[in-house]
N, C-alpha and C positions, 0 to 999 in steps of 0.2 A: 707312706707317701705315695706310692704307686696307686694304691686303692683310691686315694683322694683324687688323683688325676683322672682315673677312670670315671669316677662319679661325676666330676665336673664335665668331662667330655660327653657323658650320657645326657645330663641335664641340659647343657648348652646346645647339644644337637637337637633335642626336642623343641627347644625355644626357637632355634633357627628355622625349623621346618614349618613354623606357623607365625610368620612375621606380622601379618595383619591382626591376628588374635592378640598379640602382645604389643601392638603399636602404641597403645595408650600408656604403657609403663615406662617410666624414665628413671635414671639414676643420676643424682646430682654429681657433677664432676669433682666437687671438693672432696668426695669420699674415695676418689680413684687415684691412681699413681700420677706422678707429676707429668709424664708424657701425654696424659689424656686431658690435661688442663689446657685451655686455650691461651696461647702466647703468640702475640704478633700475628693473629688471624691464621694460625696453622690448623692442622687436622681437618682440611677441606671445609673450613668454615664458610668460605666464599667461593662460589663458582663463577659468577659474572655480575653484571649490572644492567639495568634498563632505565633509560632516561624518559621521564614523563614531561619535563619542561626544562628550560635552560637552567633552572636552579632547583630541580626536584629529581633525585635519582633514587632508584630502588636497587639495593644490593641484595643478593640472594645466594642460597646454597644450603648447607647442612644446618645453618642457624635460622632458616626460614627467610622471611622478607622483612627488610628494614628500610625506612624512608630516611634519606639524608639530603644534604644540599651539595652543590658543585664542589665545595671545599671539604666535604666530609667532616664538618665541624660538630654535628650532633646527629643522633640516630633515634628514630621513633619506630616502635613496633608496627608492623603492617600485616599482622597475621590473623586478624579477626575473621572468624568463619571457618578456619581450618579445624578439623577435629582435634581433640586433646592428644598430646603426645608429640615429641620432637620428630619422630619418624613421619608423622603426617604433615610436617612442615619441611620435608626434604624436597627442595626445589631443583629441578633439572633445567628449566628454562622459563623465563618471563618474556612475553611479547606484547608490546604496546602498539596497536595497529594504527594505520593512517586515519581510521574512523574514530580513534580515541577510545577503543576498547582494550581492556587489559586482561590477558589470559596467563595462567600458570600451569606448566606441566610438572606434575609431582610424582612421587613414588607410587601413590595410590590413585592417581587419576588426573583429570582435567578440571580446572576451576576457572571461572571468570570473576572479575571484581565488580561488584555493584557499587558504583560511586554514590548512589542515593542512600543506601543503608550502611555503606562503609564496611562491607563484609564480602569475603570470598564465598561464591556459590558453586557447589559441585555440579559437574556436567557428566551425565552418563554417556559413554561412548560405546559403539557397537562391537566391542572385542572382549574376549574373556580376561586377558591380562590388561588391567587398566593403567599400567605404568606408562607415563608419557615421557619420552626421553628428549624430545626436541619439538620446537614450534617454529613455523616460518609463515610469512605473508607473501602471497603472489596475487597481483591484481586486487580483486576485492574478496579474495578467499583466504581462509585460515587453513594451514596444513598442519596436521598433528602426526608426529612420528611416534609409534609405539615400538616395542622391541620386535614386533613381527609384521606390522602393517603400516601403511600410510593412509591417513584419513584426510578428507577435504570437506569443508563446509563454508557456506557464505558467512561473512563476518557480521553476524547478527546474534548477539548473545541470547536474546529472548526467543529466537527462532532458529536454532542451529539444526541443520539437516546434513547428515554425514553421508559421504560416499567412501567406500572402503576399497583400497587398492592393494593387490598382492604384487609386489615388484617383480619384474621379469628376472629370470635366473642370470647369473653372470656368464660371460663367454666361456666356452669349454666346460660347462657345468657337469660335474661328475656325480652329483647326488650323494655326497659323502658328508660326514659330520666330524667335527673336531674331537680328538680323543679326550681332551680335557673336559669338554662339555659332556661327553658320553659318561666318563667316570663321575662327573659331578652329579648328574641326574640319577645314576645308579646308587651313589653313596647316600643321597638324600631320599631316595625312593620315588622321586618325582617322575622317574621313567615310566611308572605305572599309574601316574595321576595321583589323586588324593588318597586312594586306597594304598598306593605304594608308600606314600608318606606315613600313613598310619602304621604300616608294617615296620618301617624303619624306626618309628617311635617305639613300637613293641620291642624291637631289638635293643633300643636304648634302655628300656625298662629291664630287659633280660640282663644286660650288662650290669645294671645297678643291683639286681637281685643276686647275680653270681658273685659280685664283689662283696656284698654284705654277708651272704652265706659263707663265702670263702673266709672272710674275717672271723666269723663265728667259729668255723671249724678250726681255725688257727689259734684263736684266743681261748675258747672254752675249755679244751683239755688241760691247758696250763692252769687255768683258773680252778678247775676241779682238783687237780693234783695238789694245789696249795691249801685245800680245805679238808676238814675231817669228813669221814664217810657219813657220819650221822648228822651232819649239819643240815639244818632245815632248808629245804628248797633245792638240795643238790640233785634230786631225781628230776625235777623240772628242768634244770639246766642241761642234764643229760638228754632229756627228750628233745629239747630245742636243738641241741647239737646233732642228734641223730636225724631229726627232721631236715635240718639245714644240709647235711651231707647227702641225704637221699635225694632231695629235690635239686640240689646243686648239680649232682651227677645226671639226673634224668633230663632236666631242662637243658643243661649244657650240651648233652649228647644230641638231643633233638635238633638244636639250632646251631651247632658248632660251625657248620659250613657257612651260614649267614654271618656269624660273628667274624670268621676269618675274612670273608669277602668285604665286609664293612671296614675292617682294619686295613686291608690291603688297598682298597680304593682310596681311602682317606690319606694314605701315605703319599699319593701322587698328586694331591691337590694343593700342595705347598712346595715352595723351593726347599731343597735343590732338585728333588725328583720331578717337580713340575716343569723344569727347564727342558727335560728330556722329551716331554710329550706336548709342549705348548703348541707346536705347529703341526703335529701329526694328525692325519685324517684317516678315518676308518669308515667302513660301510655302516649305514644306519641299521639299527636293530629293528626288525619288522614288528609291527603291531604294538609299537610304543609311541610315546609323544614325539620322539625323534623322527619317526617315520611319517613325516608331514609332507603333503603335496606343496606346501609353501616353501620355496627354496631359501627363504630368509627367516624361517621360524626362529625367534629369539636371537637374531643376529644383528638387528639394526640398532644403531647408536646415535648418529647425528645426520643432519641434512642441511645443505646450502643451495639456494637458488642463485646461480651466477647469471645476472642479467646481461653481461657482456657476451657470454657464450650462448645464452638462452639454453642452459643445461642445468641439470641437477647434479650435485656431488653428494654421494651417499657414503657416510662413514659406517662401517660395520666392524664386527669383531674379526673379520678376515681381511681387512684392508679398506681402501677408499676407491669408489667406483664412480664413473661418469654415466649419467642416464639422460635420455631425451625427455622433454617435459611431457610428452604424450605417454611415456612408459610403455612403449610398444616393442622396443628392441632390447636385446640382451645388454646387461650392464657391462661396461668396459672398464677393466682395471687400469689404473693410472700408474705410470712408472716415472721415476723411482718411487717406491712406497716409503713414506716417512716411518721411522721406528715408532710403533704403537704397542703399548703394553696390552697383554691379554686381559687386563683388568678394565680396559675400555678407554675411549677418547673423552677427555675432559675439556679440551679447548679445540674449537673448530671455527675459525674466523676467516671471512673473505676480506682481504686487504686491497683488492682491485688489481687489474693488470695480470691476472692469473697467479697472483701471490696469495698464499693461504698460511695461516698460523695454525699449527697442529700440536696439541699438547696432551700428554698422558703421563703415567708414572714412569715412562721411559725418557722423559724430558720434553723440551719445548723446541719446535723446529719451524723455521721459515721455509716454505715449500713452494716451488714453481715447477709443476710437471711439464709445462710447455718447454721450458728451458732445461729440464732435467736437473734442477738445482735443489739441494738440501743444505740448510744452514742451521747449525746448532746455536740457538740464541744464548744459552748459558755458557757454551764453550766455543767462542767464535773461531778459534784456530784448529778445532777438531776436524778430522776427516770423517764425515758422516757416511755410513753405509746404509743402503736401503734396508727396510724391515726384513730381517731374515730369522726371526725368532730369537731365542736366547732368554736371558733373565727378564721377568716381568717388571722388575724394578731397576731404577738407576739411582745415581746420587742426587739427581734433580727430579723429584716427583711432582710434576706440575698438576695442580688440582684446580686452578681457576685463573681467569684473566679478566682485567677490566681496562677498557680503552675509553677515556672520557673525551677524546678528541685532541687534547694537548698533553695528556698524561697517560701512561700505560703502566699497569701494575700486574705483576705475576704473583700468584699465590702458590707456594710450595707446601706440600703436605707436612713436611717435617719442620722447616724453619720459618714458614709463614710468608708474609708479603714483602716484596721488594719492588722498587720503582726501576723500570728499565732505563730511565734517564738519570738515575742516581738521586735526583731531588725533584720536587719535594717528596718527603716521605709520607707514606700513608699513616694516618693517626693510629694510636694504640686502641685496642678493642675496649670500649667502655664497659663499665661494670653492669649496666642494665642488660646488655647483650649477653655478657658472660653468665650472669645469674639466670637468664631465661633460656639458656641453651645447654640443657643437660645431655647426657648420653642415653640413647634408647637402650632398653634391656636387650633388644636383638643385637645391636652393635657390640654391647659388652659381651654377650654370649659368643659372638664371632671372634672377639679378641681372645677369649679363653679357648675356643674350639680350634683356632689356628695356631695357638701357642704363643702369639705375640705378647700376651699379658705376662708371660713368664720371663720376659727379658730382664726384669729386675733380679731374677735368680741366676740366669745363665749368661747375661750379657749378650754379645753379638752371636754367641753360639746357640741362641734360642732357635735359630733357623734350622738347626739339626734336631730340634726336639721332636717334631712330628715324625720324621722317618725313623728315628731311634725308638720313640715310644711305640710306633706302629710295629716295628720289628720285635720289640719286647712283647707286645700283645700277641703277635703271631706265635712266638716261642711258648708263651703261657698256654695259649689255646691248643696248640698242637701237642705239647708235652702232657697237658691235662687230659686230652682225649686219649693219648697213648697209654697213660697210666690207668685210666678207666678201662680201656680195652684189654689191657694186660690182666687186670683183676677180674673183669667180666668173663674172659676165656677160662679162667681157673674155676 
């Protein structure tokens, strides 16, 4: 059983290292466990909605884009033009501008909708990481937020001209990096770019080879003892066994330090060990992708232009900051900070009068930094403390939010959609959406790699699977090296 887990970890890790390569491969949800079936719009199916007209609304999220009416009575696919694969329809933001142009920020880039052809058209943006996490309109310009940069262009789909901004550093900037992010890029190999990813792929292949040769060394001697000496093919079996043992030891000894390091870093990327490092900050490792002159490299998540303040609010993985529209002064942190999961901001809405709605896997909060007010929407009587780290998950994992003007719906990752007014209820997910919304191979690999898929075996204790499995791997690797060293010295 342990060998099977190791093989799954190795294969899933390689898939996760090359998301774009596998983006066209999907797995029908009907073949997966019940918790991966869509029920009541759960599993981050919907992120938000965009109104095209009084009776035309686009809902979007992990299910792509779907056209519906103001009463959500029917849904029609609005995904023509996106590449094949549900990952290519992972939508972070839709923006319908005052000029009547429709844009989509997706996992793999920026798109605009050509109403004449009825298809989404890709737009090349001048950054390496094409992921667009937010869109906003200011005056006659479209602003595009990626994980590292802010881009601006005139709202002219046929003649987009981008200007790239590196946001100023925050006040009291110390040029440090989060320990979680550091361990993440080390574990994936991304710390050394594409070459580093390939090296970690090689480590995954080594794990697979050592597991298979270890199984051969364990099984074949027992198989040989059960057979007669003169049985045909017995010598071939012995040769395979000797070959497996020889190269199991040689390759294992050459790369054991990398195997240990991979196991150790992986243990801290999931709760409960993740809690201990979630807010820790360390010096950037020189000459790596973390050692960037951009203080916001891979840290940007959401953006709001507050017309009343004439200021920008920037949501990051380190908190929410206030910026001047000219982007000349250091970004100012706002207090108190609403609780935000290390996994990112999913809801960021301007409600007016300095009131904002902020949602993540740590819950949904009404926030007014001017009045230093924090209100837990799901638990009105709770005494909310400002963001101080802790668990990246809560009982209320807010994944999306829709405000139609007279109705507000919250989408929880686990239990799905609920109306904040109590009624009317959001309609059930229709079969046409459910049938056309499989799970990407990358996301399935993530579920296996993080151990969440094994909850059907271990129940709520699955959260301990990663640290215990990692500890087991460390024991196997260290004792295996010690046994080899003991024999080698002799």
